[in-house]
C-alpha positions in Angstrom: 32.7 68.8 -50.9 29.1 69.7 -51.9 28.5 73.3 -51.3 28.9 76.0 -48.6 25.6 75.1 -46.9 26.3 71.3 -46.9 29.9 71.7 -45.9 29.1 74.3 -43.3 26.7 71.9 -41.5 28.3 68.5 -41.9 32.0 69.1 -42.5 32.6 72.3 -40.6 30.2 71.8 -37.7 32.9 72.8 -35.2 32.6 76.4 -36.4 29.0 76.7 -35.2 29.0 74.1 -32.4 31.7 76.0 -30.4 29.9 79.4 -30.2 26.4 77.9 -29.7 27.7 75.5 -27.0 29.6 78.3 -25.2 26.6 80.6 -25.4 24.2 78.0 -24.0 26.5 77.3 -21.0 27.5 80.9 -20.3 26.9 82.0 -16.8 26.3 78.5 -15.4 28.7 77.1 -12.8 27.8 73.6 -14.0 27.4 73.4 -17.8 25.6 70.1 -17.5 22.8 71.9 -15.7 22.6 74.6 -18.4 20.6 74.6 -21.6 23.6 73.0 -23.2 22.4 69.7 -21.8 19.2 70.0 -23.9 21.3 70.5 -27.1 23.4 67.5 -26.3 20.3 65.5 -25.7 19.0 66.4 -29.2 22.4 65.7 -30.9 22.8 62.4 -29.0 19.4 61.2 -29.9 19.8 62.2 -33.6 23.3 61.1 -34.3 25.0 59.0 -31.7 23.9 55.4 -32.6 23.1 56.4 -36.2 26.7 57.4 -36.7 27.9 54.2 -35.2 25.8 52.3 -37.8 27.2 54.3 -40.7 30.0 52.0 -41.7 27.9 48.9 -41.1 25.2 50.2 -43.3 27.7 51.1 -46.1 29.3 47.7 -46.0 26.2 45.5 -45.8 23.3 47.5 -47.2 24.7 49.2 -50.3 25.3 48.0 -53.9 28.4 50.3 -54.0 30.3 48.2 -51.3 28.8 44.8 -52.2 31.8 43.8 -54.5 34.3 45.1 -52.0 32.8 43.0 -49.2 32.9 39.9 -51.4 36.5 40.6 -52.4 37.7 41.2 -48.8 35.8 38.9 -46.5 38.6 38.9 -43.9 38.4 42.7 -43.5 34.6 43.1 -43.7 33.3 39.8 -42.2 35.8 37.7 -40.3 37.6 40.5 -38.3 34.4 42.3 -37.1 32.8 38.9 -36.2 35.8 37.9 -34.1 35.9 41.2 -32.3 32.2 41.1 -31.5 32.4 37.5 -30.3 35.4 38.4 -28.1 33.5 41.2 -26.4 30.7 38.9 -25.5 33.1 36.3 -24.3 34.8 38.8 -22.0 31.7 40.4 -20.5 29.0 37.7 -20.3 30.7 35.1 -18.0 29.9 35.6 -14.3 32.5 36.8 -11.8 33.9 33.4 -10.9 34.2 32.1 -14.4 37.3 34.2 -15.3 40.4 35.4 -13.4 39.0 39.0 -13.3 35.6 39.9 -12.0 33.0 41.3 -14.5 33.4 44.9 -13.3 37.2 44.6 -13.7 36.7 43.3 -17.2 34.4 46.1 -18.0 36.9 48.7 -16.8 39.6 47.0 -18.9 37.5 47.2 -22.0 36.6 50.8 -21.3 40.3 51.8 -21.0 41.0 50.0 -24.3 38.0 51.8 -25.9 39.3 55.1 -24.6 42.7 54.5 -26.3 41.0 53.7 -29.5 38.7 56.7 -29.2 41.6 59.2 -28.9 43.3 57.8 -31.9 40.3 57.5 -34.1 38.9 60.9 -33.3 42.2 62.4 -34.4 42.4 60.2 -37.4 39.0 61.4 -38.6 40.4 64.9 -38.7 43.3 63.7 -40.8 40.8 62.1 -43.2 38.7 65.2 -43.5 41.8 67.3 -44.2 43.0 64.7 -46.8 39.6 64.9 -48.6 39.8 68.6 -49.0 43.5 68.4 -49.9 43.0 65.9 -52.7 40.0 67.8 -54.1 42.1 70.9 -54.8 45.4 69.3 -55.9 45.0 65.6 -56.2 47.4 64.0 -53.7 49.3 67.3 -53.5 52.9 67.0 -52.3 53.9 64.5 -49.6 54.9 67.3 -47.2 51.3 68.5 -47.0 50.0 65.1 -46.2 52.6 64.7 -43.5 51.7 68.0 -42.0 48.0 67.1 -42.0 48.8 63.8 -40.2 51.0 65.5 -37.6 48.5 68.2 -36.9 45.5 65.8 -36.7 47.2 63.3 -34.5 49.4 65.7 -32.5 46.9 68.4 -31.9 43.6 66.6 -32.3 44.8 63.5 -30.4 47.9 64.3 -28.3 46.7 67.6 -26.8 43.2 66.3 -26.2 44.7 63.3 -24.3 46.9 65.8 -22.3 43.8 67.9 -21.5 42.0 64.8 -20.3 45.0 63.8 -18.1 45.1 67.3 -16.6 41.3 67.2 -16.0 41.7 63.8 -14.3 39.2 62.2 -16.8 41.5 60.2 -19.0 40.7 56.5 -19.7 37.6 56.0 -17.6 35.3 58.2 -15.5 36.2 57.8 -11.9 39.6 56.3 -12.6 41.3 59.4 -14.2 43.8 60.8 -11.7 46.2 63.7 -12.3 49.7 62.1 -11.8 51.6 63.5 -8.8 54.4 64.9 -11.0 51.9 66.8 -13.1 49.7 68.4 -10.5 52.2 71.0 -9.3 52.8 72.2 -12.8 49.1 72.1 -13.8 48.8 75.7 -15.0 52.2 75.8 -16.7 51.5 72.6 -18.7 48.2 74.1 -19.9 49.9 77.3 -20.9 52.6 75.4 -22.8 50.0 73.2 -24.5 48.1 76.3 -25.6 51.3 77.7 -27.0 51.9 74.5 -29.0 48.3 74.7 -30.3 48.8 78.3 -31.5 52.1 77.6 -33.2 50.9 74.4 -34.9 47.7 76.1 -36.1 49.7 79.1 -37.4 52.0 76.7 -39.3 49.1 74.9 -40.9 47.4 78.2 -42.0 50.7 79.5 -43.3 51.3 76.4 -45.3 47.8 76.6 -46.8 48.5 80.3 -47.6 51.6 79.4 -49.5 50.0 76.4 -51.3 49.7 76.6 -55.1 45.9 76.2 -54.8 44.4 77.3 -51.5 41.4 75.6 -50.0 39.2 77.7 -47.8 37.4 74.7 -46.4 40.8 73.3 -45.2 41.5 76.6 -43.5 38.2 76.5 -41.8 38.6 72.9 -40.7 41.9 73.7 -39.2 40.4 76.6 -37.3 37.6 74.3 -36.1 40.1 71.8 -34.7 42.0 74.5 -33.0 38.9 76.0 -31.4 37.8 72.6 -30.0 41.2 71.8 -28.6 41.4 75.3 -27.0 38.1 74.5 -25.2 39.6 71.3 -24.0 42.7 73.0 -22.6 40.7 75.7 -21.0 39.4 73.1 -18.5 36.6 75.2 -17.0 34.0 72.9 -18.3 34.8 69.3 -19.4 31.2 68.8 -20.3 31.4 71.8 -22.8 34.3 70.1 -24.5 32.6 66.7 -24.5 29.5 68.1 -26.3 31.5 69.9 -29.0 34.1 67.1 -29.6 31.7 64.2 -29.8 28.9 66.0 -31.7 31.3 67.3 -34.4 32.5 63.7 -34.9 29.0 62.2 -35.1 27.8 64.9 -37.5 30.8 64.6 -39.9 30.6 60.8 -40.0 26.9 60.9 -40.8 27.3 63.5 -43.5 30.0 61.6 -45.3 28.2 58.3 -45.0 25.1 59.9 -46.6 27.1 60.8 -49.7 29.3 57.8 -50.2 26.9 55.3 -52.0 24.9 57.8 -54.0 26.5 56.9 -57.3 25.9 53.2 -57.0 24.4 51.2 -59.8 20.9 49.8 -59.6 20.8 46.1 -58.4 19.9 43.5 -61.1 17.4 41.7 -58.8 16.0 41.5 -55.3 13.1 43.5 -53.9 15.0 44.3 -50.7 18.1 45.4 -52.6 16.0 47.6 -54.9 14.4 49.2 -51.8 17.7 49.9 -50.2 19.0 51.3 -53.5 16.2 53.8 -53.6 17.4 55.0 -50.2 21.1 54.9 -51.0 20.8 57.3 -54.0 19.1 59.9 -51.8 21.4 61.3 -49.1 18.5 62.8 -47.2 16.9 59.3 -47.0 20.1 57.8 -45.6 20.3 60.5 -43.0 16.6 60.0 -42.1 17.1 56.2 -41.8 20.2 56.7 -39.5 18.4 59.3 -37.4 15.3 57.0 -36.8 17.6 54.1 -35.9 19.6 56.3 -33.5 16.5 57.4 -31.6 15.0 53.9 -31.5 18.1 52.3 -30.3 19.2 55.0 -27.8 17.8 53.2 -24.6 19.5 49.9 -25.5 22.9 51.3 -26.2 22.9 53.8 -23.4 23.1 50.9 -20.9 26.8 50.8 -21.9 27.4 54.6 -21.6 29.5 55.6 -18.6 27.0 57.7 -16.7 27.4 57.6 -12.9 24.6 59.8 -11.8 21.8 62.0 -13.2 19.2 61.2 -15.8 20.0 59.1 -18.9 18.9 60.7 -22.1 17.0 57.5 -23.1 14.7 58.2 -20.1 13.7 61.6 -21.6 12.1 59.8 -24.6 11.3 56.3 -23.4 10.7 56.9 -19.6 10.7 53.9 -17.3 11.4 51.5 -20.1 15.0 52.9 -20.5 15.6 52.8 -16.7 14.4 49.2 -16.4 16.8 48.1 -19.2 19.8 49.1 -17.1 18.7 46.9 -14.2 17.2 44.0 -16.2 18.8 40.6 -16.7 19.7 41.8 -20.2 22.0 44.5 -18.9 25.3 42.5 -19.2 24.3 41.4 -22.8 23.5 45.0 -23.7 26.8 46.3 -22.3 28.6 43.6 -24.3 26.6 44.6 -27.4 27.6 48.2 -26.9 31.3 47.4 -26.7 31.0 44.9 -29.6 29.4 47.4 -31.9 31.8 50.1 -30.9 35.0 48.1 -31.6 33.4 46.6 -34.8 32.5 50.1 -35.8 36.2 51.2 -35.6 37.2 48.3 -37.9 34.5 48.9 -40.4 35.0 52.6 -40.6 38.7 52.0 -41.4 37.6 49.6 -44.1 34.8 51.5 -45.8 36.9 54.8 -46.0 40.3 53.3 -46.8 40.8 55.4 -49.8 44.3 54.2 -50.5 42.5 51.1 -52.0 41.3 51.8 -55.5 38.3 49.5 -54.9 37.2 51.6 -52.0 37.5 54.8 -54.1 35.1 53.2 -56.6 32.7 52.2 -53.9 32.8 55.7 -52.3 32.5 57.5 -55.7 29.4 59.3 -54.6 31.5 61.0 -51.9 34.4 61.7 -54.2 32.5 63.0 -57.2 33.2 66.7 -57.8 30.4 69.1 -57.3 30.4 72.1 -59.7 28.6 74.4 -57.3 31.5 74.6 -54.9 34.6 76.4 -55.9 37.6 76.4 -53.6 39.3 79.7 -53.2 42.6 79.7 -55.0 45.4 81.9 -56.2 44.7 84.0 -59.2 47.0 81.9 -61.4 45.2 78.6 -60.6 41.9 77.2 -61.7 39.5 75.7 -59.2 40.4 72.0 -59.7 38.1 69.8 -57.6 39.1 66.2 -58.2 40.5 63.1 -56.5 43.5 61.6 -58.0 43.2 57.9 -58.7 46.6 57.5 -57.1 45.7 59.3 -53.9 47.0 57.7 -50.7 44.7 59.5 -48.3 42.7 57.5 -45.9 39.8 58.4 -43.7 39.1 57.0 -40.4 35.6 57.7 -39.4 35.1 56.3 -35.9 32.8 57.5 -33.4 33.2 57.2 -29.7 33.4 59.8 -27.1 36.2 61.0 -25.0 35.7 60.4 -21.3 33.6 62.9 -19.3 30.5 63.2 -17.3 28.6 61.2 -20.0 30.7 59.0 -22.3 29.3 57.6 -25.5 31.2 55.4 -27.9 
């Protein structure tokens, strides 16, 4: 996308997250009490909320997306607003105001959020594979796109959900139960799933090996997905998988958002718009802004995180202030805000990276523009073509939530 160093950190982070996380947790019976928890604290503070704000920032704070928002108000304004209002309408009324109690409504929204999470995490992988595919061969053939979708949704979504079910952590912490008919075949199911993972990964790598123009980044991304899913199926440490899975998603979303508006035109007027434009054309400035926002908002949004015991990360930075927020009269509103921004984030991510729309491709031209310094590996008979076809039907879903686990962030 940009170069070996940029891609290695932002796009292919699974390749360094897996070994580092495994090393930090090695030798500890409880990975959450290992140095791995410190790494997750740092990554959470830097990227969790900032990544959730990526699509909102692109839609409402960039010149690149300004014409798109005006042309599609239903997608960018009306739908997110209805979803946000709906979350507050469900969670703010007291127990006797609606047929379900507030805790029951909270659990229902959490289960719905989990279903969205599983799909959107998998869909993000499809988007990343599609970006790399279109850069080497335009839209390439339809079969390659279909294989990418099956691998991303089947392996990056289906097997992860199966691993959660086997671990008893699917849907919502404390409610996940291994069904009676699965428990006796627990080990056999894991072994079968691991075999499916190996076969699917081998098929993807073989297809890339036979492609007219090979893409080493695609190969590495497939290997990264396989490594993360293998950790999930191993089941010795759900927390280890949670750290890798969520952190990879946050880092990738932040990296792509930092590049998308960099080619935007300067605004004709407005001091605020000109100030934002100065940020938007500098990827490092966008990352810095998102990181600062992520740290500052951590204690407010962590009220919604599904943490049943232990120390919240917000307390590590803000101390008693973060703890008091969770028991204040504002707690229900903060929980509603967390769900509202989460679901709204899913919608906006789908909109700002919907590259099947030609207007979206124009808005995200900073992300799609070729970079001469990065040559994909290819067969000797092919040149290194890095471009995006104007007729590409690839779509990227960049949505960030966390799969369930000891600490669940969405």
